[in-house]
N, C-alpha and C positions, 0 to 999 in steps of 0.2 A: 732445509731448502731443496726443492726438487732439482735433480740434475738436469741441466739444460740440454745435455747431449741426447737425452731421451727423445727430444724433438726431431732428431735426425732421421728417425724411423718413418716420419710422415712423408708420404710420396705425393707430390703435387704435380698435376698436369700443367704445362706451360705453353704459351705462345711467345715467340720472340719477334721483336720489331726492330729492324735494322734501319738506321738513318744514314744516308749517304749525302754529305753536304759539300765535299771537296772533290775536285777533279781527280785527285790521286786515290780516292777511296775505291777499293776493290770490293764489289758487292759479294762475290762468292766467298772471298776470304773472311769478310766481316760476318756473314751468315754462319760460316763454318765455326769461327772462333766463338761467337756468342752461344752457339749450340753446345760446343764443348764445355764452355764455362758453366752453362746451365746444367748440363749433365753432371759435371763435377760437384755442383752444389746440391745434387740429389733430385733435380727436377726431371720430369719425363716430358720432353719436347714433342708436342703433337702437331705443331704447325709453325710456320714463320711467315712474316710479312716484311716488306721493305718499301722505302720511299726515297726518291731522289728529291732533295730540297734545295731551292735557291733562296727562299725566305722562310724563316721559322714562324710558326704560330706561337705567339707569346704565352698563351694559356695552356697549350698542349704539346708544343714542339711540332708534332706531325699535323698535317692538314685535317680539316673537319671531315672531308670526304673519306680519308683513310681511317679516321676515328670511327666513322659510321660503318665502314666496311668490316673493321675488326669487331665492332659491337655486334653486328649481324652474324658474323662467324661464331662468336661466343654463344649467341642465342640458339643457333641452328646446329652447333657441333654435336656429334654423337657422344664424344667424351666430355666430361665435366671439366671446364677450364678453371683452374684455381688461381693462376697468377699470369700476368703479362710482363715479360722482361723487355725493357726498352734499352737498346744498345747505344745509349746516349745519356750524359749527366742531366738529371732533371732537378728542378727546384721543388720544394715542398708543395707549393701551390699547383705546379704542373702534375705532380703525382696525384694529388687530391682530385684535380679536374679529370684526369684520365680514369681514376678509380670510380668517380661519380658516373662517367660515361659507360664504362665497361661493366661495373657492378662486381668486379673482382680486384684482388690485390695487384698493385703495380710496383715493380722494383726496377731501378735503373742499373746501368753497367757498374757504377761505383759501388752501390749497395750490394750488388751480386758478388763482386770480387771480395769485398770486406766480409761478406757472409762465408765465403769459401775459406778465407783466412781464419775466421772465427772457429770454423769446424776443425781446422788443421793445426792450430797452435798447440804445442806440447809443453815447452819449457815455460817457466814463470815469466821470463822476460818477453817471450813471444806473446803470451796471453795478455800481459800488460800493454804491449805495443798495439795489439789488435783492439783491445778495449778502448785505448786512447783514440785510435783511428775511427772506431765506431762512434764514440761519443762526439768527436769533432764533426763527423758526418751528420749525426742526429740533431745536434744543437740548433742549427739554423732551420731545421725542418720540424721542430717540435710542435708548433701550433697546429700544423696540418696533420701530423702523425697521431697526435692525441685524439683527433677526431675520427681517424680512419682505421688505425691498426686494430681496434676492438671489433670493427665490423666483420673482419675476416679471421677472427679467432686469436689473433696476437701470437700465432705460432708459425713454424715452418720457415721457409727461406726469407731472409731479410729481418727476422725477428729473433735470431739466435745470438748468444754471447759466448765468449770463451770461458772454459772452466765452469764454475758453479754460479757465475754471475748472471742474474736476469737483467734484461734491458729495463732501464728506468727512464720513463718519459716525464721527467720533472726538471725544469730548467735550473732551479737552484741546486738540486742534488747533482745534476750533470756537471754544472760549472765547478762545484766543489770537488767532484770526482776527477774531472780533467786536471785540476790543479794537483791533486794527490797523485794521480798517475804519472804526471810529468816529473814530480819529485822522486817517485819510486824508480822510474826509468833512468833518471839522471844519476841516482845513486848506483844502480846496477852498471850504468855506462862508465861511471868513474872507476868502479871495481874492475870492469873489463879492460879499461885503458891501462890500469896498473899491470894486469896480466899480460896485455899486449906488449907493453914496454919490456917486460921480462922476456917475452918471446923474441922481440926485436933485438935484444942484447944477446940472445942465444946464437949459437953458430949455425942453427938450422935455417936454410933458405925457406921463404914462404911462397907457396903456390896456391892460387885461388881458382876454383872451377866456376866459370860463369857461363851464362847462355840463356836462351829463350826457355820458358817453362816447358817441361816434358821433353827436353832434348836428350836426356840420359846422363845428367851430371852425377846423380847419386849412384847409378849403376857403374859409372866409370870409377868413382871413388871406391866402391866395393871391390871392383876388379883389381885396381892398382894396389890397394892396401890390404886385400884379403879380409875385409870387414863384412858386416851384414847390416848395413844401414837400411832403413825402411825405403822401399821402392814400390811405386805403383804407377800404372800407365794412365795418369790423369794430370790435369793442370795443378800446379802448386802442391804436389805431394810432399815436398820438403819445404818447411818454413823456418826451421831452426838451423843456425850455423853449426856445422859439424867439422871438426878437425881431427886428422889422423896422421901418423907417421908413414911416410912413403920411403921404402928401401930402394936406393939407387945403385946398389952394388958396391963392393970394395969398402964396406963399412960406412958408406955415406947415406945420409937420410935427408929428407925434406919434410916440411909440414904442409900437408895437403888439406885445403878447406873447401867444403861445399857451400854454396850460397843460394839464396832464394832465386827462383827463375824470374826472368823479365817477361813482359808482355806489352803489346802496343797500348798506348793510353793508360798506363798504370796510374790509378788514382793518386794524386799528390799526397793525400793523407797517408797512404801506405809507403810511398817513397820516403817520407819523413819518418814514419813509424819504424820502418825497417832499415834505417840508416846504418844500424850496427852491422848488418850483414854486408852492406855495400862498403863499409869501412874496411872489411877484410880484403876487398878488391883493391882499394886505394893503397893499402899497406903491403900488398903482395910484391914479391920480386919478379914473379912471372904469372901470367894468366893463361889458363887453358880454356879457350872459348869453345864450348861443346855445341855442336850444331846437328840437328836432325836432317841429314842430307837426303833422306827418303822423301821429303816434302818437295816433290818435283812439279807441282802445279804451276802453270804459267800465270804470272801476275804482271801484266804489261810486258816490259822488256826484261823482267827478272823472273826467277823461280821463287817459290814460296820460301825456301830455306834461305835464299839470299836476302829477301826482305827481312826475315827474322834476324839475320846477322847484322843488317844495317841498324835495326832498332836497338839491338844490344850494344853495338859499337857506339852509337850516338849517346846512350846513357853512360857508358863507361868513360867516354871522352868528357862528358859533362862533369863527372865526379872526380876527374883527374887521375884515373887509373893508369898504371904503367903501360907504355907502348910495347913492352916486351911481351909478346903474345904468340901462342901456338893455337891454330884453329884445328880442332879435332872433329872431322866430318864423320859423325857417328851414324850407325844403322846402314853402313855401306852394303851390308848383306841383302838389303831390300832393293838395291839399285838394279834396274833392268838393262841399263846400257852405261858405258863409260862416261865420265864427266871430266871437265878440265880442272886440274888441280894446280893451285898457285904455290909459290915457294914456301910460305909459312903454314900450309895446309897439309893435313895427313888424314887419309881415309882409315877409319877404324870401325870395329863392331864390338860393342860390349857383350853381345850375344855369342859371337863365335871366337872372339879374341883376336881377330884379324887386325893387324896394324899396331897392336899394343907394344911389342918390342921396339918398333920404329918410333913410337911416341915417347917411350922412356929414353931412348937415345937422344931424341930431339930435346927433351927436358934437360938432360945432362949438358948438352952443348949450349943451350940457351942460358943455363945457370952459371956456366963457366965463362961466358962472354963478358 
């Protein structure tokens, strides 16, 4: 069987379409985020569009005027447009209607994030979880995708699968595969729970690194434990849970675990599929919430990094994670002027090492409380 990862070499030009439907939506933030997600997926973003909507068009989400504007742009653009990325969850019929109008492949935010996860999954469990999320996403869209995917080559973004597995657009096969994947994941989950119970009964306290994607969690784990875990400056560079021993001095250690990064409007299929990495946060004795404090753009009455913190805190509270938390404000070396620091916050830089001794001292104090 042909290795599906060979398809990652395909470079596709993309237009992004941002839909703002709530008063709290920040246009600049949404445009920036969908562009970063698209770039992470291997797309070359050559233009973006946005629309403020009070009422949705049931057949295309965006209005007919905006559809025509994008269509004309695709026809007249110097660069060939291969895909349109809509920063909104679309139904199968909406995807098909937009593809009919544009004459190119269309993918929504959910499909884009799943595609990124499909490219990044490394462990057997992560691949199974991504495949399950992908199948659950595809199942209600099969009738439309079977008629559209072939028109645009059936390759590239939105058409990739983890490992060696090709996408199968057949309802009976998909339903059977979903059942099999759930059983396989449950078996691995049961095995992991046994291992977790053993760790819980050990004398080592558990610390979980959490935070918005690309905040520097893996870099911090490497710095604290002198490891060399894969790090890259892009969204969702780390998908697999990684645990390492952290030396706290005087013969004392803790178990430090990296987790998958959070993002606004994370597809529910992936929240469910990656429940294992979130379980590490619920079981932890202490959380280190890593924040990219260099994100200083104003978003209403908050800075971008503060919005990212709120998104992470909301999900952590929803899953019942411990309230014992340290906020590590990372990338402080990029700050151009001082900022206000709260009691549980520490300025650090994984690049320069600034603030790391203070962070370790705070960890000791919090674990002994």
